[in-house]
C-alpha positions in Angstrom: 103.4 125.0 100.7 100.5 123.6 102.8 98.7 120.4 101.9 95.6 118.7 103.2 94.8 115.1 104.3 91.6 113.5 105.3 91.5 110.8 108.0 88.6 108.4 107.2 87.0 105.8 109.5 84.1 103.6 108.8 82.0 101.3 111.1 80.3 98.4 109.2 78.0 95.4 109.4 81.0 93.1 109.0 84.5 92.6 107.6 84.1 92.1 103.9 83.6 95.2 101.7 82.2 93.0 99.0 79.3 91.7 101.1 78.9 94.0 104.1 77.9 97.7 104.4 79.0 100.9 106.0 76.7 102.1 108.9 78.9 105.1 110.0 81.4 107.1 108.1 83.6 110.0 109.4 86.1 112.2 107.7 88.4 114.7 109.4 90.1 117.1 106.9 93.3 118.8 108.2 96.1 120.9 106.9 99.8 120.1 107.3 103.3 121.2 106.3 104.7 118.4 104.1 108.3 119.4 104.8 108.0 119.0 108.6 104.9 116.8 108.9 103.5 119.3 111.4 99.7 119.2 111.6 98.4 122.8 111.4 94.8 122.1 112.3 91.4 120.6 111.5 89.7 122.3 108.6 86.4 120.3 108.4 84.8 117.2 109.7 81.8 115.1 108.8 80.2 112.1 110.5 77.0 110.4 109.4 75.0 107.2 109.8 73.9 105.0 106.9 71.0 102.6 106.9 72.5 99.3 105.5 69.0 98.1 104.5 69.3 95.0 106.7 69.7 94.3 110.4 73.2 95.0 111.9 74.6 91.7 113.1 74.9 91.5 116.9 78.6 90.9 116.7 79.1 94.2 114.8 76.9 96.1 117.3 79.0 94.6 120.1 82.1 96.0 118.5 80.9 99.6 117.7 77.7 100.0 119.6 75.6 101.1 116.6 72.1 99.7 116.7 69.5 99.3 114.0 67.5 102.1 115.6 70.5 104.5 115.2 70.7 104.1 111.5 67.1 103.4 110.4 66.3 105.7 107.5 69.7 107.5 107.7 71.7 108.5 104.6 75.2 109.9 104.2 75.5 113.4 102.9 77.3 112.3 99.8 77.7 115.9 98.4 79.4 117.0 101.6 81.6 113.9 101.7 82.6 114.4 98.1 83.4 118.1 98.8 85.7 117.2 101.7 87.3 114.3 99.8 87.9 116.6 96.9 90.0 118.9 99.0 92.3 116.2 100.3 95.7 115.5 98.8 95.9 112.2 100.8 93.4 109.9 102.4 94.5 108.2 105.6 92.9 105.4 107.5 94.2 103.3 110.4 94.0 100.0 108.7 93.4 101.3 105.2 93.2 97.8 103.8 89.8 97.6 105.6 88.4 101.1 105.3 89.5 101.7 101.7 87.4 98.8 100.3 84.3 100.2 101.9 84.9 103.8 100.9 85.9 103.1 97.3 82.7 101.1 96.9 80.6 104.1 98.0 82.8 106.8 96.4 84.6 105.3 93.4 86.5 108.5 92.8 88.6 107.8 95.9 90.4 105.1 93.9 92.3 108.0 92.2 93.5 109.4 95.6 96.7 108.4 97.4 95.8 106.3 100.4 98.1 106.1 103.4 97.8 103.6 106.2 98.6 104.9 109.7 98.7 101.3 111.0 101.1 99.7 108.5 102.8 102.8 107.1 104.6 103.6 110.4 107.1 101.2 112.1 105.2 101.0 115.4 106.7 97.7 116.5 110.3 98.8 115.7 109.5 101.9 117.9 108.8 99.5 120.8 105.0 99.4 120.7 103.5 96.0 121.4 100.5 96.6 119.1 99.9 98.7 116.1 96.1 98.7 116.9 94.7 102.2 117.2 93.3 101.9 120.8 96.7 100.5 122.0 98.7 103.3 120.3 96.3 106.0 121.7 96.7 104.6 125.2 100.5 104.5 124.9 100.5 108.1 123.8 98.0 109.2 126.4 95.6 110.4 123.8 91.9 110.4 125.0 90.2 108.2 122.5 86.6 109.3 123.1 84.4 106.3 122.3 86.4 103.5 120.8 85.2 102.2 117.5 83.1 105.2 116.7 84.1 106.7 113.5 84.5 110.4 114.3 86.3 109.8 117.6 88.7 107.4 116.0 89.3 109.7 113.0 90.1 112.7 115.3 92.3 110.5 117.6 94.2 109.2 114.5 94.9 112.8 113.5 96.1 113.7 117.0 98.4 110.6 117.0 99.8 111.6 113.6 100.5 115.1 114.9 102.6 113.8 117.8 106.4 114.4 117.8 108.4 111.2 117.9 111.1 110.8 120.5 113.8 111.0 117.8 112.2 114.1 116.2 109.6 114.6 113.5 106.0 113.7 113.6 104.4 110.3 112.9 102.7 112.0 109.9 106.1 112.9 108.5 107.1 109.2 108.6 103.8 108.2 106.9 104.0 110.7 104.0 105.5 109.4 100.7 109.1 110.3 100.5 109.8 113.1 98.0 113.0 114.0 96.3 115.1 116.4 98.3 113.7 115.2 101.7 
C-alpha cells in the first residue's frame, strides 16, 4: 500500500494566526511506503503569494524577504491547493503548531486531516542534535536548503530531511508516522 503526505509551509505577516495573515503558502505532495517510511517521490507541488491586504511588517520581511510589491494583488489558487490537500493522507509541517493555525483558517477542511509535526514529532535532541529548528537540521544533514524561510524551499527540504535514513535504520518519516498495530 502506498500513501501520500503533503508538507506545508507558510510565510506570514506575524506570529498569531488569529491576527496575522499568510503571504506565501507552499505544499509538496509526495508518496511513501508506510511500512518502511521510504519516500517514493514528489507527486505535485504548489507555491503562491497572497496579498494580506495590509503592509507586511518590516520584521516579517526581514525574516522571509517577501515585500509588499511581491504580493500586491496576488491570490492563492485555492482550487489547486484544495485538490492537492484532498490527495494527502497526512499533512506535515515543521512546527505544525504555527503553520496549522494559519492553514486551517484559510482551508477549514484541513481540520479533518491528520497533522504531523516534523519538529516535535521526532526526538531530534535525543538523537544528538542541538536544535530542532529546520535550518539547523538541514545543515547537520548536509541538505541544501535553497532560500531559508521561503515556503517552497523549506517544504521540499523538509521532505528530503524526512526521507533520510537514520543512523540506527529507518527514515525520519517512519518515526514521525502514527504507530499502527502490527508495526
